[in-house]
N, C-alpha and C positions, 0 to 999 in steps of 0.2 A: 736315677729314677727313685722316687720315694717308695718306701716299703714299710710294712707293718706286719705284726703277727700277734695273735692272741693265743697264748699258751696257758692252759690250766694244768697244773701239775699237782697231783695228789700223792703225798708221801704217807704210806701206811706204816704205822709203828705202834708198839705197845707203850702207851703213855705211863704205865706203871713201871716200866723198865728204864731206869736212868741212862743206861748205856745206849739204848735205842733212841731215846729222846735226843741225846747229845749228837748221835750220828745223823739223825734227821735234820737237826739244825745246821750241822756242818755241811750236809749235802745242799740244803737250801742256800746257804751262803756261797757255796761254790757255784751253784746255778746262777745266782745274781751276778757274780763276777764274770762268768762265762758269757752270759747274755749281753752284758755291757761291752765286753770285748768284741762281740759280733755286731755291735751297734744298736742293741735293743735296750730299752729302759723298762723298769718295772712300773706297772700300773697301780698295784696295791701290794702291801707287804705286812707281814706280822710285825708287831711292836719290837720283837727281838732283833729284826734286821733293818729297821727303818733308817738308822744312821748309815749302814752299809749301802743301802739303796741310794740315799741322798748323795753319798760320796761318789757314786758312779756318774752322776751328772756333772762332769768336770770341764765342760766346754768353757773356754776363755777364763781359765783359772777360777772355776766354780762361780761364774757370774750369776747363775740362778740362785745358788745358796746365798750369795752376798745380797742379792735383791730380796729374797725371802727374809733374811735376817734383818735387813733394814726396815721392811714392812712390820715385822714382828716387834722390833724396838719402838716403832712409831705408834702402833696400834695397841700394844700390850707391854708397856715399859716395865711393869712389875713382874711379867712372866707368869701370870696366873692361869691363862687359858692354854691348856694342853701343852705344857712345856715338853719339847722334844718330839712332838708328833710330826711325822713325816721328815724327821731329821732337822727340824727347825727349832733351835734352842734359844731361850732368852739370853740376853747379854751376860748376865751373872752366872749362867749355868753352861755356857758354851765350852766344849772341850778345847784344850790348847791345840793349835794347829801349827 
């Protein structure tokens, strides 16, 4: 049976405290991975975790990522438009996998 959930999670922390900032981002990353293990994907993500979110969509050996990269290469071969946005990197900037 199809399912969906819309979860908005607010993490309160002191942005002037580097330790709290680091813990908040680590918590966010852990929540992304836990949600993916439960079968849920992220709708929006902070720039800091976009690559992690994209990595969670791993069906069929990351078919969605391969499709998005192919489109990116065709439409923006020089990688000028928002490189890395939503985990979609231009060919010359892709991390080694």
